[in-house]
C-alpha positions in Angstrom: 0.0 0.0 0.0 2.8 2.4 0.8 4.5 1.9 -2.6 1.1 2.5 -4.3 0.7 5.8 -2.3 4.3 6.8 -3.2 3.6 6.2 -6.9 0.4 8.2 -6.7 2.2 11.0 -4.9 5.0 10.9 -7.5 2.6 11.1 -10.4 0.4 13.8 -8.8 3.5 15.9 -8.2 4.8 15.1 -11.7 1.5 16.3 -13.2 1.8 19.5 -11.2 5.3 20.1 -12.7 4.0 19.1 -16.2 1.1 21.7 -16.0 3.8 24.4 -15.8 5.6 23.0 -18.9 4.9 24.9 -22.1 4.9 21.6 -24.0 1.9 20.3 -22.1 -1.4 20.3 -24.1 -4.2 22.6 -23.0 -6.6 19.7 -22.4 -4.2 18.2 -19.9 -3.8 21.5 -18.1 -7.6 21.8 -18.0 -8.0 18.3 -16.6 -5.4 18.9 -13.9 -7.1 22.2 -12.9 -10.4 20.4 -12.9 -9.1 17.8 -10.5 -7.7 20.5 -8.2 -11.0 22.4 -8.3 -13.0 19.3 -7.5 -10.7 18.4 -4.6 -11.0 22.0 -3.1 -14.6 22.6 -4.0 -17.3 22.3 -1.4 -19.6 20.9 -4.1 -19.1 17.2 -4.5 -21.0 14.2 -6.0 -21.6 13.1 -2.4 -21.5 15.7 0.3 -18.4 15.5 2.6 -20.8 15.3 5.6 -21.9 11.9 4.5 -19.8 9.5 6.6 -17.0 7.7 4.7 -18.7 8.1 1.3 -18.3 11.9 1.2 -14.5 11.7 1.4 -14.5 8.4 -0.6 -15.8 10.1 -3.8 -12.8 12.6 -3.6 -10.5 9.6 -3.2 -11.9 8.1 -6.4 -12.7 11.1 -8.7 -9.6 13.1 -8.2 -7.0 10.3 -8.9 -9.1 9.2 -11.9 -9.0 12.7 -13.4 -5.3 12.9 -12.7 -4.6 9.6 -14.3 -6.6 10.5 -17.4 -4.7 13.8 -17.6 -1.3 12.1 -17.2 -2.2 9.8 -20.2 -2.5 12.9 -22.4 1.0 14.1 -21.6 3.7 13.7 -24.3 6.3 11.1 -23.2 9.3 13.6 -22.9 7.2 16.0 -20.7 6.1 13.1 -18.5 9.7 11.8 -18.1 11.0 15.3 -17.2 8.2 15.9 -14.8 8.7 12.5 -13.1 12.4 13.2 -12.8 11.7 16.5 -11.1 9.1 14.9 -8.8 11.6 12.1 -7.7 14.3 14.7 -7.2 12.0 16.8 -4.9 10.9 13.6 -3.0 14.6 12.7 -2.4 15.4 16.2 -1.1 12.2 16.5 1.0 11.3 12.9 2.1 9.2 14.3 5.0 6.7 16.1 2.8 4.3 13.1 2.4 4.2 12.1 6.1 3.6 15.7 7.1 0.9 16.2 4.5 -0.8 12.9 5.6 -0.6 13.9 9.3 -1.9 17.4 8.6 -5.0 15.9 6.8 -5.6 13.5 9.7 -5.3 16.4 12.3 -7.5 18.6 10.1 -10.2 15.9 9.8 -10.0 15.3 13.6 -10.4 19.0 14.3 -13.3 19.3 11.8 -15.1 16.3 13.5 -14.5 17.8 16.9 -15.9 21.2 15.8 -18.9 19.6 14.2 -19.7 17.5 17.3 -19.3 20.6 19.5 -21.5 22.7 17.2 -24.2 20.1 17.1 -24.2 19.6 20.9 -25.0 23.2 21.5 
């Protein structure tokens, strides 16, 4: 599971680098921006307040859009972007654990605030 998460992180970061490359087609940039907008948008297919399913749709939709966008990248752009991504991960190996921990703490705080708000 950890290796799959690392590959996803590498490819997501590579796509971010590829979006800034002038050789990247416009439809790929649009798809990457669409995935980012969907991840950050309060409007989802399933509301985030729905237990498990609300977050689950983000975990399915966003990686799917990113994977489709990555397929549209020219091979040299993808290779350059992956190399930059791996280089950053080697220099900053703590980024992924800190990001994961931050998400968990944020979800915990959100749950606490929601329970506190509902209890009066």
